[in-house]
C-alpha positions, -999 to +999 in steps of 0.1 A: +126+128-256+100+143-231+108+170-207+106+146-178+130+122-195+154+150-202+153+161-166+158+126-153+187+119-177+204+152-166+200+142-130+214+107-138+246+122-152+253+138-118+244+105-100+223+116-070+237+102-039+214+082-016+232+097+014+232+133+002+215+161+023+189+143+045+176+135+079+186+100+089+160+081+110+173+047+119+146+020+124+138+010+159+135-026+149+151-045+121+127-068+103+139-102+091+159-099+059+181-121+037+214-120+020+233-140-007+224-157-039+195-181-044+202-213-063+197-212-101+162-221-112+160-259-115+125-264-127+091-268-111+075-242-089+097-211-091+085-200-057+095-233-040+127-219-027+115-183-023+126-167+010+102-146+030+090-139+065+059-126+084+065-089+085+047-071+113+036-043+091+023-062+061-014-059+071-012-021+065-021-002+034+004-005+005+009+032-002+028+023-034-002+004-048-007+012-085-045+009-079-042+039-055-025+060-082+011+053-074+037+054-102+074+051-110+080+086-124+116+082-135+146+058-134+182+063-146+182+029-163+157+002-173+176-016-200+164-051-193+131-046-176+107-016-172+105+004-140+067+002-140+068-035-131+079-025-096+044-015-086+023-042-102-001-055-075+003-091-086+033-112-074+061-114-100+059-142-126+087-162-141+089-178-175+122-196-180+117-197-218+109-160-223+138-141-240+138-109-261+164-091-282+180-077-250+181-110-232+160-126-204+127-108-199+121-104-162+090-093-144+106-064-125+129-035-129+163-045-141+192-023-152+223-031-173+256-042-157+277-013-145+314-011-155+343+008-142+362+036-160+387+015-179+407-017-183+427-008-152+395-002-132+369-025-146+346-025-116+321+002-107+330+027-080+315+022-045+292+051-050+279+040-084+242+029-083+209+030-101+178+047-089+141+050-094+117+077-082+083+066-068+052+087-064+031+072-036-006+066-045-016+082-012+007+103+010+012+087+044+033+075+073+055+046+063+058+017+088+076-009+066+091-015+032+096-048+013+121-049-016+111-081-033+137-098-055+116-127-066+132-146-095+163-123-094+186-151-083+220-140-095+211-106-109+198-088-078+215-057-064+242-062-038+224-036-016+195-012-016+186+021-001+153+040+002+147+077+009+115+097+013+104+133+008+072+152+011+066+178-016+033+196-026+017+193-059+030+171-087+067+176-089+087+166-120+117+143-118+140+173-121+122+190-092+125+159-071+162+156-078+170+193-073+199+202-050+177+219-025+154+189-019+160+173+015+155+136+016+150+115+047+167+080+048+142+054+055+164+024+047+201+030+047+223+012+022+218-024+033+228-058+017+199-079+005+193-114-008+182-127-042+148-144-047+136-131-014+112-106+003+137-082+019+117-064+047+126-033+066+108-016+095+107+022+092+105+045+122+099+080+108+068+097+121+064+119+091+042+122+060+059+112+027+047+117-009+077+103-029+105+078-025+139+074-041+150+037-044+186+029-050+201-004-060+239-007-055+256-010-079+230-024-103+207-054-109+170-061-106+141-057-082+108-075-088+084-055-066+083-027-041+058-026-013+055+004+010+032-003+040+018+024+062-011+047+070-027+072+046-023+108+059-048+128+038-046+166+033-074+181+054-074+212+032-082+191+001-109+172+020-124+205+032-126+219-003-144+187-015-171+191+012-189+158+007-167+128+001-163+091+009-152+093+045-141+056+047-122+054+014-086+042+016-073+072-004-090+096+021-075+080+052-101+053+060-089+018+069-101-016+080-094-023+116-106-059+118-128-085+100-143-119+108-129-136+077-103-129+049-103-164+034-107-155-003-098-118-004-088-090+019-114-068+036-095-037+026-107-043-010-140-029+000-126+007+003-103+007-027-108+033-055-133+026-082-158-002-087-147-038-085-136-053-118-138-090-109-149-112-081-116-113-062-114-075-063-140-074-035-143-092-001-156-128+000-157-150+030-157-188+032-190-207+035-203-207+070-215-240+086-226-224+118-253-199+128-230-169+129-223-141+105-194-121+090-184-085+095-158-058+089-150-029+112-137+003+097-120+034+111-130+066+092-106+093+081-117+112+112-149+121+130-174+126+102-211+132+096-224+104+073-254+112+051-255+085+025-243+049+020-235+026-010-231-011-006-219-027-039-220-064-047-205-061-082-193-094-097-206-113-067-234-132-083-238-166-066-219-156-035-231-121-026-241-115+010-278-121+016-284-092+039-263-064+054-266-040+084-246-010+093-237+003+128-216+033+139-197+044+169-183+078+178-151+075+198-119+096+204-088+092+183-071+071+210-097+044+208-081+016+188-113-005+188-093-034+202-120-041+228-145-050+201-134-086+199-132-105+167-103-124+153-070-109+141-058-108+105-055-146+103-082-153+077-102-174+101-139-172+105-142-158+140-168-150+166-191-120+168-179-084+168-185-076+205-201-043+214-169-032+233-180-001+252-216-008+242-221+024+221-227+009+187-258+024+170-275+008+141-281+032+112-291+007+085-312-023+097-307-057+082-315-052+046-317-076+016-289-073-009-291-083-046-263-100-064-240-079-087-258-047-077-250-013-063-274-004-034-278+032-024-293+044+009-300+080+020-299+082+058-330+098+075-307+122+093-269+127+094-250+105+117-217+114+135-191+086+138-154+077+139-160+040+132-184+019+112-192-018+112-209-037+084-225-071+093-234-095+065-257-125+068-249-152+068-217-151+048-206-143+012-193-109+003-195-073-009-173-055-033-174-019-020-187+002+008-190+039+004-199+063+032-206+098+019-204+128+043-180+154+056-157+160+085-171+175+116-155+206+131-138+184+157-127+159+130-112+187+109-094+201+139-078+168+148-069+159+112-053+193+107-033+190+139-021+156+128-012+169+093+009+197+108+026+173+132+036+149+104+048+177+081+071+190+108 
């Protein structure tokens, strides 16, 4: 048994309470949720009777995405299905014929059935529950959480709870569960439904690094999604010096895009190179004379010195040409005046100039399929936002903008970091 497992098992014996020492921050708005059993699987498409809703936070970054480096560092029980399944980026699958030595194999995290203390008390106590510790892939401010019980129709937990904490470094399970750690309730113990996307809005303007998910008293959860905004450590970025100022893990994000038909625009700023075609951004085929674009917000005001535009795995559908423009605006500028469609997946109009201060830094340049293109700028360019325009349609897999924060960008990011850490 590893040291981490020993610490986790020791903590499990004491049964950490989801309502122990913490700051409770009730959500300002309760997102649609579901309760009760789903019908037993009757054949055909297993998602035909799946219950879900349009959650207002689902367009944000999934801070618990395994591709960002998130992980399930410990769980008190995973008898039927492994805890690691919680963070798989794909939706849960269901095979009605798949059984193993322990029973039905589920694509999620599933614990054994809890029992009481004896024949006279066969049912678990009200405080009995199972838990898992999640390390977020990127620390950030959480705006919403989805506890997905897809395919857990009669074996889902009666209720769930979620707490958050911010700790430096790489704490072990034992350190996370220590008595002195103060957890903040993000989702109080709340009944949920089976075979459903159970969503919760979170209103806690703080930076979190880890979560503790509780299922009461036992059962299974297919996936956990934690939507929010990355809040990078300015000290770390400062030590790096030159880094990718638009990367998701460093606090960059997509503000808008003309088209998300085949894949999300946020793929272009994910870690690493694309591994397959749908790991990038691809638009539908245009039948007009327009073009497609993505608008990004940088980690903060930065000085850009070099650019990479990668079309990896886009061979017959790469963009023909690309151009880059920048804008330097204050942190209060949301970019909403720039026009363009919302996150609907529709091919929209042109990205309007807004205040008229977009400056082209890379003129329309020919792109090659399945190729990483590198450009050194003639001189550093200061910006808070960047727009890539592709002609006429197609896709790119990654955009990298190498540079460093300006003094003003560092000051603002540091102030925000202090505010979020209380």
